C-alpha positions as CSV (number, residue, x, y, z in Angstrom):
1,X,-0.3,-49.7,-20.8
2,X,0.0,-46.8,-22.8
3,X,2.9,-48.2,-25.1
4,X,2.9,-49.4,-28.0
5,X,5.7,-52.6,-27.6
6,X,3.7,-54.0,-25.2
7,X,4.1,-57.8,-24.8
8,X,6.3,-58.6,-28.1
9,X,6.0,-61.6,-29.3
10,X,8.2,-64.3,-27.6
11,X,7.3,-62.7,-24.3
12,X,5.4,-64.7,-21.6
13,X,3.6,-63.6,-18.6
14,X,2.0,-67.2,-17.0
15,X,-0.4,-69.1,-17.4
16,X,-3.5,-70.3,-15.3
17,X,-4.0,-74.0,-14.1
18,X,-7.3,-73.8,-15.7
19,X,-6.5,-72.3,-19.2
20,X,-6.3,-75.5,-20.9
21,X,-9.6,-76.7,-19.9
22,X,-11.4,-73.8,-20.7
23,X,-9.9,-74.1,-24.5
24,X,-10.1,-77.4,-24.9
25,X,-14.1,-76.9,-24.9
26,X,-14.2,-74.5,-27.6
27,X,-15.3,-75.4,-30.8
28,X,-13.1,-77.8,-32.9
29,X,-12.7,-75.8,-36.5
30,X,-9.1,-76.6,-37.4
31,X,-9.8,-78.0,-40.9
32,X,-11.1,-76.7,-43.8
33,X,-14.9,-75.8,-43.5
34,X,-15.3,-78.1,-46.4
35,X,-15.1,-81.3,-43.7
36,X,-17.3,-79.7,-41.9
37,X,-21.4,-81.6,-42.9
38,X,-22.7,-78.3,-41.8
39,X,-20.6,-76.2,-44.4
40,X,-21.0,-78.2,-47.1
41,X,-23.8,-77.9,-50.3
42,X,-25.5,-81.3,-49.1
43,X,-26.4,-79.8,-46.1
44,X,-30.2,-80.1,-45.2
45,X,-31.5,-79.7,-41.8
46,X,-33.3,-82.2,-40.3
47,X,-36.6,-83.1,-41.5
48,X,-39.8,-83.2,-39.1
49,X,-43.4,-84.9,-39.1
50,X,-46.0,-81.5,-40.5
51,X,-47.7,-80.3,-38.8
52,X,-51.5,-81.3,-37.4
53,X,-54.0,-79.7,-39.4
54,X,-57.0,-80.2,-36.6
55,X,-56.7,-76.7,-35.4
56,X,-59.0,-75.6,-39.0
57,X,-62.6,-75.4,-39.0
58,X,-62.1,-75.7,-42.2
59,X,-59.3,-77.9,-44.6
60,X,-59.3,-77.3,-48.1
61,X,-57.9,-79.3,-50.8
62,X,-56.3,-76.6,-53.3
63,X,-57.2,-79.1,-56.2
64,X,-60.4,-80.5,-54.8
65,X,-61.4,-76.6,-55.3
66,X,-60.5,-75.8,-58.6
67,X,-56.9,-75.2,-58.6
68,X,-54.8,-76.6,-61.1
69,X,-52.3,-78.6,-60.4
70,X,-49.9,-78.7,-63.7
71,X,-48.9,-75.1,-63.1
72,X,-51.0,-73.8,-66.5
73,X,-53.5,-71.7,-64.9
74,X,-52.9,-69.7,-62.2
75,X,-55.0,-70.2,-58.4
76,X,-55.4,-66.4,-57.4
77,X,-59.2,-66.7,-57.8
78,X,-59.6,-70.7,-56.1
79,X,-57.4,-68.7,-52.9
80,X,-59.6,-65.9,-53.3
81,X,-62.8,-67.7,-52.3
82,X,-61.5,-70.4,-50.3
83,X,-59.6,-68.4,-47.9
84,X,-60.9,-67.4,-44.9
85,X,-60.5,-67.4,-40.8
86,X,-59.5,-70.6,-39.3
87,X,-58.7,-72.4,-42.7
88,X,-56.2,-74.6,-43.8
89,X,-55.3,-74.8,-48.0
90,X,-53.4,-77.7,-48.7
91,X,-51.7,-78.3,-51.5
92,X,-50.8,-81.5,-53.2
93,X,-47.6,-82.4,-55.0
94,X,-47.7,-80.4,-58.2
95,X,-46.9,-76.7,-59.9
96,X,-49.4,-74.0,-59.2
97,X,-49.0,-70.9,-60.8
98,X,-49.7,-68.0,-58.8
99,X,-50.2,-64.2,-60.2
100,X,-48.9,-61.6,-57.4
101,X,-50.9,-62.4,-54.6
102,X,-52.3,-60.2,-51.7
103,X,-54.2,-61.3,-48.9
104,X,-55.1,-58.8,-45.6
105,X,-57.3,-59.3,-41.9
106,X,-56.9,-63.2,-41.5
107,X,-56.6,-65.3,-38.8
108,X,-55.4,-68.8,-37.6
109,X,-55.3,-70.0,-41.7
110,X,-52.2,-72.0,-43.0
111,X,-51.3,-72.2,-46.7
112,X,-49.5,-76.0,-46.2
113,X,-48.1,-79.3,-47.9
114,X,-50.1,-82.4,-48.3
115,X,-48.8,-85.1,-46.7
116,X,-45.4,-86.3,-48.4
117,X,-45.7,-83.6,-50.8
118,X,-43.2,-80.9,-52.4
119,X,-45.8,-78.7,-53.5
120,X,-44.3,-75.9,-55.8
121,X,-45.7,-72.3,-55.9
122,X,-44.5,-70.8,-59.3
123,X,-44.5,-66.7,-60.8
124,X,-46.9,-65.6,-63.5
125,X,-45.6,-62.8,-64.7
126,X,-41.3,-62.1,-64.5
127,X,-40.6,-59.8,-61.7
128,X,-40.1,-56.5,-64.2
129,X,-44.0,-56.4,-64.3
130,X,-44.8,-57.0,-60.7
131,X,-45.2,-54.0,-58.4
132,X,-42.4,-53.4,-56.0
133,X,-41.4,-56.6,-56.8
134,X,-44.2,-58.1,-54.7
135,X,-45.0,-62.0,-55.4
136,X,-46.6,-62.4,-52.3
137,X,-47.9,-59.9,-49.4
138,X,-49.6,-60.6,-46.6
139,X,-50.7,-57.7,-44.0
140,X,-52.4,-57.8,-40.9
141,X,-52.4,-61.2,-40.6
142,X,-51.9,-63.4,-37.5
143,X,-51.6,-67.2,-36.3
144,X,-50.8,-68.0,-39.6
145,X,-48.8,-71.5,-41.1
146,X,-46.6,-71.4,-44.4
147,X,-45.2,-75.2,-44.4
148,X,-43.6,-77.3,-47.0
149,X,-43.8,-75.5,-50.4
150,X,-40.7,-74.5,-52.7
151,X,-40.5,-71.4,-55.0
152,X,-39.6,-71.9,-58.0
153,X,-38.1,-68.9,-59.5
154,X,-35.9,-71.4,-62.0
155,X,-37.2,-69.4,-65.0
156,X,-35.0,-66.8,-65.8
157,X,-36.0,-63.5,-64.5
158,X,-39.4,-64.2,-62.5
159,X,-39.3,-64.6,-58.8
160,X,-40.1,-62.3,-56.5
161,X,-40.4,-60.7,-52.6
162,X,-42.4,-62.9,-49.9
163,X,-44.1,-59.9,-47.4
164,X,-45.3,-61.0,-44.1
165,X,-46.3,-58.2,-41.4
166,X,-48.4,-59.7,-39.3
167,X,-50.5,-58.2,-36.2
168,X,-50.3,-61.5,-34.3
169,X,-48.2,-65.2,-34.4
170,X,-46.8,-66.3,-37.8
171,X,-44.4,-70.0,-38.3
172,X,-42.9,-70.7,-41.9
173,X,-41.5,-74.3,-42.2
174,X,-39.7,-76.2,-44.7
175,X,-39.9,-73.5,-47.1
176,X,-37.4,-74.1,-50.1
177,X,-36.4,-70.9,-52.4
178,X,-35.5,-72.1,-55.8
179,X,-33.8,-70.2,-58.5
180,X,-32.0,-66.4,-58.2
181,X,-34.1,-63.9,-57.0
182,X,-34.2,-61.4,-59.7
183,X,-32.3,-58.7,-58.6
184,X,-30.3,-56.9,-61.4
185,X,-31.2,-53.5,-62.0
186,X,-34.4,-53.6,-59.4
187,X,-35.3,-50.8,-57.1
188,X,-35.2,-50.9,-53.6
189,X,-33.4,-53.2,-53.0
190,X,-35.8,-56.6,-53.3
191,X,-35.8,-58.9,-50.1
192,X,-36.3,-62.7,-50.8
193,X,-38.3,-62.8,-47.6
194,X,-39.6,-60.1,-45.5
195,X,-41.0,-60.2,-42.2
196,X,-42.4,-58.4,-39.3
197,X,-43.9,-59.2,-36.3
198,X,-45.7,-55.7,-35.1
199,X,-47.5,-56.6,-31.6
200,X,-45.2,-57.1,-28.6
201,X,-46.5,-59.8,-27.2
202,X,-46.6,-62.0,-30.3
203,X,-43.9,-64.4,-32.0
204,X,-42.9,-66.2,-35.6
205,X,-40.7,-68.7,-36.4
206,X,-38.6,-69.3,-39.0
207,X,-37.5,-73.1,-39.5
208,X,-35.7,-75.3,-42.0
209,X,-36.1,-72.0,-44.6
210,X,-33.8,-72.7,-47.5
211,X,-32.4,-70.0,-50.1
212,X,-28.9,-71.0,-51.3
213,X,-29.1,-69.5,-55.0
214,X,-28.9,-65.9,-54.0
215,X,-29.2,-63.3,-56.0
216,X,-26.5,-62.3,-59.1
217,X,-23.9,-60.7,-59.1
218,X,-24.0,-56.8,-59.6
219,X,-27.5,-57.0,-57.8
220,X,-28.6,-55.9,-54.7
221,X,-31.3,-58.9,-53.5
222,X,-31.1,-59.9,-49.6
223,X,-32.0,-63.3,-48.4
224,X,-34.2,-62.8,-45.4
225,X,-35.0,-59.2,-44.0
226,X,-36.7,-58.3,-40.9
227,X,-38.2,-54.6,-41.6
228,X,-37.9,-52.0,-38.7
229,X,-41.4,-52.2,-37.8
230,X,-40.9,-55.2,-36.0
231,X,-41.7,-55.5,-32.2
232,X,-42.5,-58.7,-31.5
233,X,-39.8,-62.2,-31.4
234,X,-39.0,-63.4,-34.4
235,X,-36.8,-66.8,-34.8
236,X,-34.7,-68.5,-37.5
237,X,-34.1,-72.3,-36.2
238,X,-31.7,-74.1,-38.9
239,X,-32.0,-71.7,-42.1
240,X,-29.8,-72.0,-44.7
241,X,-29.5,-69.0,-46.6
242,X,-26.5,-68.5,-49.2
243,X,-25.2,-66.2,-52.3
244,X,-27.4,-62.7,-51.4
245,X,-25.4,-59.5,-52.3
246,X,-27.3,-57.5,-49.7
247,X,-27.0,-59.1,-46.1
248,X,-28.2,-63.1,-45.8
249,X,-30.3,-62.4,-42.6
250,X,-30.7,-59.0,-42.5
251,X,-32.1,-58.5,-39.2
252,X,-31.2,-55.4,-37.5
253,X,-33.1,-52.3,-38.6
254,X,-35.5,-53.1,-35.6
255,X,-32.6,-51.6,-33.7
256,X,-31.9,-48.9,-35.5
257,X,-32.2,-45.5,-33.8
258,X,-32.5,-42.9,-36.4
259,X,-35.9,-40.8,-37.1
260,X,-36.5,-42.0,-40.2
261,X,-36.1,-45.4,-39.5
262,X,-37.7,-45.4,-35.9
263,X,-36.8,-49.0,-35.2
264,X,-39.4,-50.9,-32.4
265,X,-36.3,-53.3,-31.1
266,X,-38.2,-56.4,-31.7
267,X,-35.9,-59.3,-30.7
268,X,-34.7,-61.6,-33.4
269,X,-32.8,-64.7,-32.3
270,X,-30.6,-67.2,-34.7
271,X,-30.3,-70.6,-33.7
272,X,-28.0,-73.1,-36.0
273,X,-28.2,-72.9,-39.4
274,X,-25.6,-72.2,-42.3
275,X,-25.2,-68.7,-43.2
276,X,-22.7,-68.8,-46.4
277,X,-21.2,-66.7,-48.9
278,X,-23.7,-63.5,-48.5
279,X,-21.9,-59.8,-49.2
280,X,-22.4,-57.0,-46.5
281,X,-22.8,-59.7,-43.5
282,X,-24.0,-63.3,-43.4
283,X,-26.1,-62.1,-40.4
284,X,-26.9,-58.9,-39.2
285,X,-28.2,-58.8,-35.7
286,X,-28.8,-55.0,-34.0
287,X,-32.0,-55.5,-31.4
288,X,-31.5,-55.2,-27.5
289,X,-31.6,-58.6,-26.5
290,X,-30.7,-60.4,-29.6
291,X,-29.2,-64.0,-29.7
292,X,-27.0,-65.6,-32.4
293,X,-26.7,-69.7,-31.0
294,X,-24.6,-72.7,-32.6
295,X,-25.0,-70.7,-36.2
296,X,-22.2,-71.5,-38.7
297,X,-21.0,-68.9,-41.0
298,X,-18.5,-69.1,-43.8
299,X,-16.9,-67.5,-46.1
300,X,-14.9,-69.0,-49.1
301,X,-15.3,-67.5,-52.1
302,X,-16.1,-63.9,-53.3
303,X,-20.0,-63.4,-52.7
304,X,-21.9,-61.4,-55.5
305,X,-22.2,-57.9,-55.2
306,X,-24.1,-55.0,-56.3
307,X,-21.4,-52.6,-58.3
308,X,-18.7,-51.3,-56.0
309,X,-19.7,-52.5,-52.8
310,X,-18.1,-55.7,-51.8
311,X,-17.7,-56.7,-48.6
312,X,-17.6,-59.9,-47.0
313,X,-18.3,-59.9,-43.4
314,X,-19.5,-62.6,-41.3
315,X,-22.0,-61.8,-38.4
316,X,-22.2,-58.3,-38.2
317,X,-24.0,-56.5,-34.8
318,X,-25.6,-53.1,-35.9
319,X,-28.2,-51.3,-32.9
320,X,-28.6,-51.3,-29.7
321,X,-27.1,-53.5,-27.4
322,X,-27.0,-56.1,-25.0
323,X,-26.5,-59.0,-27.5
324,X,-25.2,-62.3,-26.9
325,X,-23.1,-64.6,-29.5
326,X,-22.1,-68.3,-28.5
327,X,-21.2,-71.5,-29.6
328,X,-20.6,-70.3,-33.4
329,X,-18.3,-70.9,-35.8
330,X,-16.7,-68.1,-38.2
331,X,-15.3,-68.8,-41.2
332,X,-13.4,-66.1,-43.2
333,X,-11.1,-68.1,-46.1
334,X,-8.6,-67.0,-48.3
335,X,-10.5,-66.1,-51.2
336,X,-13.5,-64.5,-49.5
337,X,-12.6,-60.8,-51.0
338,X,-12.4,-57.5,-49.5
339,X,-14.3,-57.8,-45.8
340,X,-14.4,-54.9,-42.2
341,X,-14.2,-58.5,-40.4
342,X,-15.1,-61.7,-39.5
343,X,-17.3,-60.3,-36.7
344,X,-17.3,-56.8,-36.6
345,X,-19.1,-54.5,-33.9
346,X,-20.7,-51.2,-36.1
347,X,-20.3,-47.5,-34.9
348,X,-24.2,-47.6,-33.4
349,X,-23.5,-50.9,-31.2
350,X,-22.4,-50.6,-28.1
351,X,-22.0,-54.0,-25.1
352,X,-22.1,-57.8,-26.5
353,X,-21.4,-61.0,-24.7
354,X,-19.7,-63.2,-27.0
355,X,-18.2,-67.0,-25.9
356,X,-17.6,-70.4,-26.7
357,X,-16.9,-69.2,-30.6
358,X,-14.1,-70.3,-32.3
359,X,-13.6,-67.8,-35.8
360,X,-11.2,-69.0,-38.2
361,X,-9.2,-66.2,-40.8
362,X,-7.3,-67.1,-43.5
363,X,-7.6,-64.4,-45.7
364,X,-4.7,-61.8,-44.8
365,X,-5.0,-58.3,-43.6
366,X,-8.6,-59.2,-42.2
367,X,-9.8,-58.7,-38.7
368,X,-11.4,-61.5,-36.8
369,X,-12.8,-58.9,-34.5
370,X,-13.3,-55.8,-35.4
371,X,-15.0,-53.4,-33.0
372,X,-15.6,-49.6,-34.5
373,X,-15.2,-45.8,-32.7
374,X,-18.9,-46.0,-31.6
375,X,-21.0,-43.0,-32.0
376,X,-23.7,-41.1,-29.7
377,X,-26.7,-43.3,-30.5
378,X,-24.1,-46.7,-28.8
379,X,-25.8,-48.5,-25.9
380,X,-23.3,-49.1,-22.8
381,X,-19.9,-50.2,-23.6
382,X,-18.1,-53.2,-21.9
383,X,-18.1,-56.1,-24.2
384,X,-16.7,-59.4,-22.8
385,X,-15.1,-61.7,-24.8
386,X,-15.1,-65.0,-23.5
387,X,-13.5,-68.8,-24.3
388,X,-12.9,-67.5,-28.0
389,X,-11.1,-68.9,-30.5
390,X,-9.5,-67.2,-32.9
391,X,-7.6,-69.4,-35.9
392,X,-6.2,-69.8,-39.5
393,X,-3.2,-68.7,-41.4
394,X,-3.8,-65.1,-41.9
395,X,-0.9,-62.7,-42.4
396,X,-0.5,-59.0,-41.5
397,X,-2.9,-56.6,-39.7
398,X,-4.7,-57.2,-36.6
399,X,-6.7,-60.6,-35.4
400,X,-8.5,-58.1,-33.1
401,X,-9.0,-54.3,-33.4
402,X,-11.1,-52.9,-30.4
403,X,-11.7,-49.1,-31.0
404,X,-12.8,-46.1,-29.0
405,X,-14.6,-48.9,-26.8
406,X,-14.1,-48.8,-22.5
407,X,-13.8,-52.0,-20.4
408,X,-13.5,-54.4,-23.4
409,X,-12.6,-58.2,-21.7
410,X,-11.2,-60.9,-23.2
411,X,-11.1,-63.9,-20.5
412,X,-9.7,-67.2,-21.9
413,X,-9.5,-66.2,-25.6
414,X,-7.2,-68.1,-27.7
415,X,-5.4,-66.0,-30.4
416,X,-3.4,-68.0,-33.0
417,X,-2.7,-66.9,-36.3
418,X,0.3,-68.2,-38.7
419,X,0.5,-65.4,-41.3
420,X,3.8,-63.4,-42.0
421,X,3.4,-60.6,-39.5
422,X,0.0,-61.2,-38.1
423,X,-0.5,-59.5,-35.5
424,X,-2.5,-59.9,-32.6
425,X,-4.9,-57.4,-30.3
426,X,-4.6,-53.9,-31.0
427,X,-7.0,-51.6,-28.5
428,X,-7.2,-47.7,-29.3
429,X,-8.9,-44.8,-27.1
430,X,-10.2,-47.6,-25.2
431,X,-9.5,-47.4,-21.2
432,X,-9.9,-50.4,-18.9
433,X,-9.8,-52.8,-20.8
434,X,-8.8,-56.5,-19.0
435,X,-7.0,-59.2,-21.2
436,X,-7.3,-62.4,-18.9
437,X,-6.2,-66.4,-18.9
438,X,-5.6,-66.1,-22.1
439,X,-2.7,-67.5,-25.5
440,X,-1.2,-65.5,-27.9
441,X,0.4,-67.5,-30.7
442,X,1.5,-64.8,-33.7
443,X,4.2,-64.2,-36.1
444,X,3.9,-60.1,-35.4
445,X,3.0,-58.2,-32.3
446,X,1.1,-59.6,-29.7
447,X,-0.7,-56.7,-28.0
448,X,-0.8,-52.8,-29.1
449,X,-2.4,-50.0,-27.4
450,X,-2.9,-46.9,-28.2
451,X,-4.0,-44.6,-26.4
452,X,-5.6,-46.8,-24.0
453,X,-5.2,-48.7,-20.7
454,X,-4.7,-52.3,-20.2
455,X,-4.7,-54.9,-17.4
456,X,-3.3,-58.3,-18.0
457,X,-3.5,-61.6,-16.1
458,X,-2.5,-65.2,-16.5
459,X,-1.4,-64.7,-19.9
460,X,0.5,-66.5,-22.5
461,X,2.4,-65.1,-25.8
462,X,4.5,-67.8,-27.8
463,X,5.2,-68.3,-31.3
464,X,3.0,-70.2,-33.4
């Protein structure tokens, strides 16, 4: 299988009887993503009932405690007085001005909206006056709940990072950020949210976090960043993150192998939600056993980016091995801008499983799957792609590029790319690879092998 001209388009090598049924189980994603209600600007995750307050010994109404709901006076002194262990602080409707706020070593406490209310937290000072871009910093906390509040960054230059560095469990639920992160010429790549669970036995849930307005062109803000010290378990469920110039959900740092980072390899699960028009990567994972399930990723316009750093990728795997991606939809549109691909394996990523996922690429010369040559830090190789469907109108280049990754297997997959001179698979320096029970419909070369060995069973190749 060393020939570069193996399986020219138009050839056929059989088709397993059960293949059509396998492909029919894949997610349907033929039309423009705008036709899918999960990808429109009107997307809002379902609302659920608020969390009960009976788990707290003290329930404090912030207004009754002296907090100003008009947004005229800062409430830091009131919070300083009322926040303690076993306490829920309830916010009725209103605007609550908050100066840079820091809290440490408190457990079983909450900041929650009153029933039916949507209180707004408003920064008192512009970002350039905040130390280290921090708006709110909670550290050494456990059993914390933040629910139902809105962060109002709509005033130009106002806003900052929310850091939750927890010793134990915490939950963010129904939190919405309005307005762009003030990230122009700000140091240290400010993240709208930086989240970590330091205890390996503890977990965090981030549910229905909405941040659509992102950052600025030329800025460097991250949507949500999972820091390298994260050691526990963290789940992102039904979140919406859009228009950030330096990653939407950046959750790979705990899996980085460098001594300078020394990641704690805490697991991250991404369930459902929409990640749209973020630069570098819309979703980025890289710790052992992390998963991405039922997620919609869309890049249909050029995202904001730092100067000279446009790279409009969909899903990026970076670090460790053993990740799972399933039941996802990834779309790279014609106007997405330059990028390394819809699904990208970084050099320090080893084996992963991708299944029951549809990738649509309409931008020319853009990979649907791009697995870079592994480096010495990558884990065991031999990724599996099962029931993966690649469609779209992209022309030129390859739909799939596998580099230096022995034992890569594709089973029950389809590549159907209709653009001019579009090639299917390219295996380079990869031995013991398999391509079985699959269909390739491209206008260029179906399969190319370079210094690789590839076995094929029940493979059909035809013109689209």
